C-alpha positions as CSV (number, residue, x, y, z in Angstrom):
1,M,-0.1,-0.1,0.3
2,P,1.4,3.3,-1.1
3,Y,2.8,5.6,1.9
4,P,-0.4,7.8,3.1
5,L,0.0,11.3,1.9
6,T,-2.7,14.8,2.4
7,I,-2.3,16.4,-0.9
8,V,-3.1,20.2,-0.5
9,L,-3.8,21.8,-3.6
10,S,-4.1,25.9,-3.0
11,E,-6.2,27.5,-6.0
12,G,-5.1,30.5,-8.0
13,Q,-6.9,34.0,-6.9
14,S,-7.4,34.6,-10.5
15,N,-10.2,32.8,-12.4
16,H,-8.2,32.0,-15.7
17,P,-9.0,29.3,-17.5
18,E,-6.0,27.7,-17.9
19,K,-5.1,27.5,-14.1
20,R,-8.5,26.7,-13.5
21,A,-8.3,23.3,-15.7
22,L,-5.0,22.4,-14.9
23,E,-6.0,22.6,-11.2
24,S,-9.0,20.4,-12.0
25,A,-7.1,18.1,-13.8
26,V,-4.5,18.0,-11.2
27,A,-7.2,17.4,-8.5
28,E,-8.9,14.8,-10.3
29,A,-5.8,12.8,-11.1
30,L,-4.7,12.8,-7.3
31,S,-8.5,11.6,-6.3
32,A,-7.9,8.7,-7.4
33,E,-4.2,7.4,-6.0
34,H,-4.7,5.4,-3.6
35,G,-3.2,6.4,0.1
36,A,-3.6,10.3,-0.7
37,E,-6.3,12.5,1.0
38,V,-6.5,15.7,-1.2
39,L,-7.5,19.1,0.2
40,L,-8.7,21.6,-2.2
41,T,-8.6,24.9,-0.5
42,P,-8.0,28.7,-1.5
43,N,-5.1,30.4,-2.0
44,L,-2.3,29.9,0.9
45,Y,-2.0,33.4,1.6
46,D,-5.6,34.2,2.1
47,L,-6.3,31.5,4.7
48,K,-7.3,32.9,8.1
49,P,-5.2,31.1,10.7
50,D,-8.1,30.3,13.1
51,G,-10.2,28.5,9.6
52,P,-11.3,25.0,9.4
53,T,-8.6,24.5,6.7
54,I,-5.4,25.4,9.3
55,S,-6.9,23.6,11.9
56,T,-7.2,20.0,9.6
57,L,-3.7,20.6,8.4
58,K,-2.4,21.5,11.7
59,Q,-4.1,18.7,13.6
60,T,-3.4,16.1,10.4
61,P,0.0,14.0,11.7
62,R,0.5,12.9,8.0
63,D,3.4,14.3,5.5
64,L,2.5,17.2,3.6
65,L,2.4,17.4,-0.4
66,V,1.2,21.3,-1.3
67,L,0.9,22.9,-4.5
68,S,0.1,26.5,-4.7
69,W,0.9,29.9,-6.8
70,L,3.6,30.5,-4.2
71,Y,6.8,29.9,-4.7
72,P,8.0,26.4,-2.6
73,R,10.0,28.2,0.3
74,A,7.0,31.0,0.9
75,A,4.1,28.3,0.8
76,H,6.1,26.6,3.5
77,W,6.8,30.2,5.4
78,T,3.2,31.0,4.9
79,L,1.9,27.2,6.5
80,D,4.6,27.5,9.1
81,R,3.9,31.5,10.2
82,V,-0.1,29.9,10.9
83,G,0.6,27.1,12.8
84,V,1.5,24.1,10.4
85,R,4.8,23.6,11.1
86,G,7.1,20.3,9.4
87,R,10.5,19.9,7.7
88,V,11.2,20.4,4.0
89,G,10.9,18.3,2.0
90,E,13.1,18.1,-1.5
91,S,10.6,18.1,-4.5
92,L,11.8,16.9,-7.7
93,L,9.9,19.4,-9.8
94,V,10.9,23.0,-9.4
95,A,11.8,25.5,-11.8
96,P,15.1,25.0,-13.9
97,D,16.5,28.1,-12.1
98,D,15.5,27.7,-8.6
99,E,18.0,24.1,-8.9
100,D,20.9,26.3,-7.4
101,E,19.1,28.5,-5.1
102,D,20.0,26.5,-1.8
103,D,23.7,26.3,-2.3
104,E,23.9,30.6,-2.6
105,D,21.4,31.0,-0.3
106,W,22.8,28.9,2.7
107,D,26.5,29.3,1.9
108,D,26.8,30.2,5.9
109,A,25.0,27.4,7.4
110,E,26.7,28.8,10.8
111,K,24.6,31.4,11.9
112,S,22.0,30.6,14.1
113,R,18.6,30.8,13.4
114,V,15.2,30.7,15.1
115,A,13.5,28.3,13.2
116,D,16.3,25.4,13.7
117,E,15.7,25.8,17.5
118,R,11.8,25.4,17.2
119,E,10.6,21.7,17.7
120,L,9.4,20.4,14.7
121,P,6.6,18.1,14.2
122,N,8.0,14.6,12.6
123,R,6.6,14.9,9.0
124,R,7.7,16.5,5.8
125,I,6.3,19.0,3.7
126,Y,6.6,19.3,0.0
127,C,6.1,22.5,-1.5
128,I,5.3,22.6,-5.7
129,D,4.8,26.1,-7.7
130,W,1.8,25.6,-9.9
131,R,3.5,27.6,-12.5
132,I,6.3,24.6,-13.5
133,V,3.3,22.2,-13.3
134,Q,3.1,21.4,-17.2
135,N,-0.1,18.0,-16.8
136,A,-1.3,16.2,-14.0
137,T,1.1,12.9,-15.1
138,E,4.0,15.2,-13.4
139,V,2.4,15.7,-10.8
140,V,1.5,12.3,-9.9
141,D,4.5,10.6,-10.6
142,E,5.8,13.0,-7.9
143,L,3.6,12.2,-6.0
144,R,4.2,8.2,-6.7
145,R,8.0,9.0,-6.1
146,I,7.7,10.9,-2.9
147,Q,5.3,8.0,-1.1
148,E,8.3,5.4,-2.2
149,E,10.6,7.4,-0.6
150,L,8.6,7.9,2.5
151,A,8.0,4.4,2.8
152,A,11.2,3.3,2.4
153,E,12.6,6.3,5.0
154,N,9.6,4.8,6.9
155,S,10.7,0.6,6.9
156,A,14.2,1.8,7.5
157,S,13.3,3.4,10.6
158,S,11.1,0.6,11.7
159,W,13.7,-1.9,11.4
160,Q,15.9,0.4,13.3
161,T,13.3,0.7,16.4
162,A,13.0,-2.7,16.1
163,W,17.2,-3.2,16.3
164,I,17.5,-1.1,18.6
165,S,14.6,-2.2,21.0
166,G,16.3,-5.6,20.8
167,Q,14.1,-7.5,18.5
168,A,17.4,-8.6,16.3
169,S,17.0,-12.7,15.3
170,S,20.0,-14.3,16.0
171,E,21.0,-14.7,12.5
172,S,20.8,-10.8,12.0
173,L,23.6,-10.6,15.1
174,A,25.3,-13.3,13.7
175,R,25.7,-10.9,10.3
176,F,27.5,-8.5,12.7
177,Q,29.8,-10.7,14.5
178,P,33.4,-10.4,13.9
179,R,35.3,-13.3,11.8
């Protein structure tokens, strides 16, 4: 079974027919995917901090895949500002000129940041900019890639937890004994 995700489709502020058609096609394609809960919301910037959408997102323990008409970092910060927190998830759907952005912006990694001192929930938030999406298929492919990545991490994490808690079999222990 695919790794469960909550997908937030944040609509644009305009009623441009091409944008609405893309949002509808992606919503329809993602709704057919197993392990995905799809939420169609107004633009992230327009959501009220005490509104039902933000309350729902705060309460969900799942990892989030967010498509919005904001740049990915701005979408993450907008959600963080209203209390929807999580670690930044890396999406492969990025604009060609954004690929090297992290290298330039984070050269001074030793600086202390307030965001680094806050405790974050154990979930990731993957943000994708609608402007780079060409069709629903590429979003579905990215969803599946993220689900596979998270499932593999979850599997590795449960194996490590089982090992640490003393549930290793004698065969497992024998593999790690010096010869």
